[in-house]
C-alpha positions in Angstrom: -15.0 67.5 -19.2 -14.7 63.8 -19.3 -16.2 62.0 -16.4 -15.1 58.4 -16.0 -16.8 56.1 -13.6 -14.3 53.3 -13.0 -15.7 50.4 -11.0 -13.3 48.6 -8.7 -13.8 45.5 -6.6 -16.7 43.1 -6.5 -20.3 43.9 -6.5 -22.6 42.1 -4.1 -24.1 40.0 -6.9 -20.7 38.8 -8.1 -19.8 37.9 -4.6 -23.0 35.9 -4.1 -22.6 34.0 -7.4 -19.0 33.0 -6.5 -20.2 31.8 -3.0 -22.9 29.7 -4.6 -20.4 28.1 -7.1 -18.0 27.5 -4.2 -20.7 25.9 -2.1 -21.8 23.6 -4.9 -18.2 22.5 -5.3 -17.9 21.8 -1.5 -21.1 19.7 -1.6 -19.6 17.7 -4.5 -16.4 17.1 -2.5 -18.4 16.0 0.6 -20.5 13.6 -1.6 -17.3 12.2 -3.1 -15.9 11.7 0.4 -19.0 9.7 1.5 -18.8 7.5 -1.6 -15.1 6.9 -0.9 -15.7 5.9 2.7 -18.4 3.5 1.7 -16.2 1.9 -1.0 -13.3 1.7 1.5 -15.5 -0.1 4.1 -16.6 -2.6 1.4 -13.0 -3.2 0.6 -12.2 -3.7 4.3 -15.0 -6.3 4.5 -13.7 -8.2 1.5 -10.1 -8.1 2.9 -11.2 -9.6 6.2 -13.3 -12.3 4.4 -10.3 -13.1 2.3 -8.0 -13.3 5.3 -10.4 -15.7 7.0 -10.9 -17.9 4.0 -7.2 -18.3 3.2 -6.3 -18.8 6.8 -8.9 -21.5 7.2 -7.7 -23.3 4.1 -4.1 -23.1 5.4 -5.0 -24.6 8.7 -7.0 -27.3 7.0 -4.0 -28.1 4.8 -1.7 -28.2 7.8 -4.1 -30.6 9.7 -4.7 -33.3 7.1 -5.6 -35.9 9.7 -8.5 -33.7 11.0 -9.8 -32.6 7.5 -13.1 -34.5 7.9 -13.9 -32.4 11.0 -13.6 -29.2 9.0 -15.7 -30.5 6.2 -18.5 -31.7 8.6 -18.6 -28.3 10.5 -21.8 -26.4 10.4 -22.0 -22.9 8.9 -20.2 -20.6 11.2 -20.5 -16.9 12.2 -22.4 -15.0 14.7 -20.8 -16.7 17.7 -22.1 -20.2 17.0 -19.0 -21.7 18.6 -19.0 -20.2 22.1 -16.4 -20.8 24.7 -12.7 -21.3 24.4 -11.6 -24.8 23.4 -9.8 -26.8 26.1 -6.4 -26.7 24.4 -5.0 -23.6 22.8 -3.7 -25.2 19.7 -2.3 -22.0 18.3 0.5 -22.3 20.9 3.2 -24.6 19.4 4.1 -25.9 22.8 0.6 -27.3 23.4 0.1 -30.8 22.3 -3.2 -31.2 20.4 -4.8 -34.1 18.6 -6.0 -33.5 15.0 -9.6 -33.2 16.3 -8.6 -30.7 19.0 -6.7 -28.7 16.4 -9.6 -28.7 14.0 -12.0 -27.6 16.7 -9.7 -24.8 17.8 -9.2 -23.6 14.2 -12.9 -23.5 13.6 -13.4 -21.5 16.8 -10.5 -19.2 16.1 -11.5 -18.2 12.6 -15.1 -17.7 13.6 -13.9 -15.3 16.2 -11.8 -13.4 13.7 -14.8 -13.3 11.3 -17.1 -12.0 14.1 -14.6 -9.4 15.1 -13.8 -10.7 18.6 -10.1 -10.2 18.1 -10.6 -6.4 18.2 -12.5 -5.1 21.1 -13.7 -1.5 21.3 -15.6 0.4 24.0 -19.0 -0.9 22.9 -17.9 -4.5 22.1 -16.4 -6.2 19.1 -15.0 -3.7 16.6 -13.5 -5.8 13.8 -14.9 -8.6 11.6 -17.5 -8.4 8.9 -21.2 -7.6 9.1 -23.5 -10.6 9.6 -20.9 -13.2 8.7 -21.4 -16.8 7.5 -18.5 -19.2 7.0 -19.1 -22.3 5.0 -16.8 -25.2 4.3 -17.5 -27.8 1.6 -15.5 -30.7 0.5 -15.5 -34.5 -0.1 -17.2 -36.5 2.5 -15.0 -38.5 4.8 -12.0 -36.1 4.6 -10.5 -37.7 1.5 -8.3 -36.0 -1.1 -10.2 -33.5 -3.2 -11.2 -29.9 -3.8 -12.2 -28.1 -0.6 -14.1 -24.8 -0.8 -14.3 -22.1 1.9 -16.9 -19.4 1.4 -17.5 -16.3 3.4 -20.8 -14.4 3.1 -21.4 -11.0 4.7 -23.9 -8.1 4.5 -22.9 -5.5 1.9 -23.9 -1.9 2.1 -25.7 -1.7 -1.2 -28.2 -3.9 -2.9 -26.9 -5.9 -5.9 -28.0 -8.8 -7.9 -28.0 -12.0 -5.8 -24.8 -13.9 -6.4 -25.8 -17.5 -7.3 -22.2 -18.7 -7.2 -22.4 -20.2 -3.7 -25.3 -21.0 -1.4 -23.3 -19.9 1.7 -25.7 -17.8 3.9 -28.4 -17.9 1.2 -32.0 -18.0 2.2 -31.4 -17.2 5.9 -33.0 -13.8 5.8 -29.8 -12.1 7.1 -28.9 -10.4 3.8 -32.0 -8.3 2.9 -34.8 -9.1 0.5 -33.9 -11.9 -1.9 -30.3 -11.8 -0.4 -29.7 -8.6 -2.4 -27.1 -7.4 0.1 -25.3 -10.7 0.3 -21.6 -10.7 -0.7 -19.8 -14.0 -1.1 -16.1 -14.6 -1.4 -15.1 -18.2 -2.1 -11.7 -19.9 -2.3 -11.1 -23.4 -3.5 -8.0 -25.6 -3.2 -7.0 -29.2 -3.6 -6.1 -30.8 -0.3 -4.6 -34.3 0.1 -4.6 -35.3 3.8 -1.8 -37.8 3.2 0.7 -35.1 2.4 
């Protein structure tokens, strides 16, 4: 007589091993999702900084008569320019002097940088973390290369970027400015054109 003992199905040990392997895979996917969200947020910060820098340069180029006001502006960010300017120079029907236009542009782009254009339940929801906006150019508003730099607080520590001093040494960006990110855009502006 031939007795065969055929085993069918999973044993308990095989089931536990497959659950452990599946769990490790799920943990890997969760970790990848966290890294992806962090990278996406860093990309969003850079996009907002780029929008502000290019927008500021375009407004400077459009307001050549007020270029010296932009270049003399202090570092912006964190609500340094409070209160709405007297004239809303973004409205094409509102007559504004070059000085009023420059003042309104500086106020507007600081608000975008601070996230005041997007309001959530707990306050401002857009913008970048701990922003600093710096404008450098020739004194007196003459023709030359103008540089707009935006600094913000990055989520990971990196080597301190020495490319621009915008926001450097303020203590806002971690030890030795290790979390400082800087985006800078330069262009030639001739106020006579």
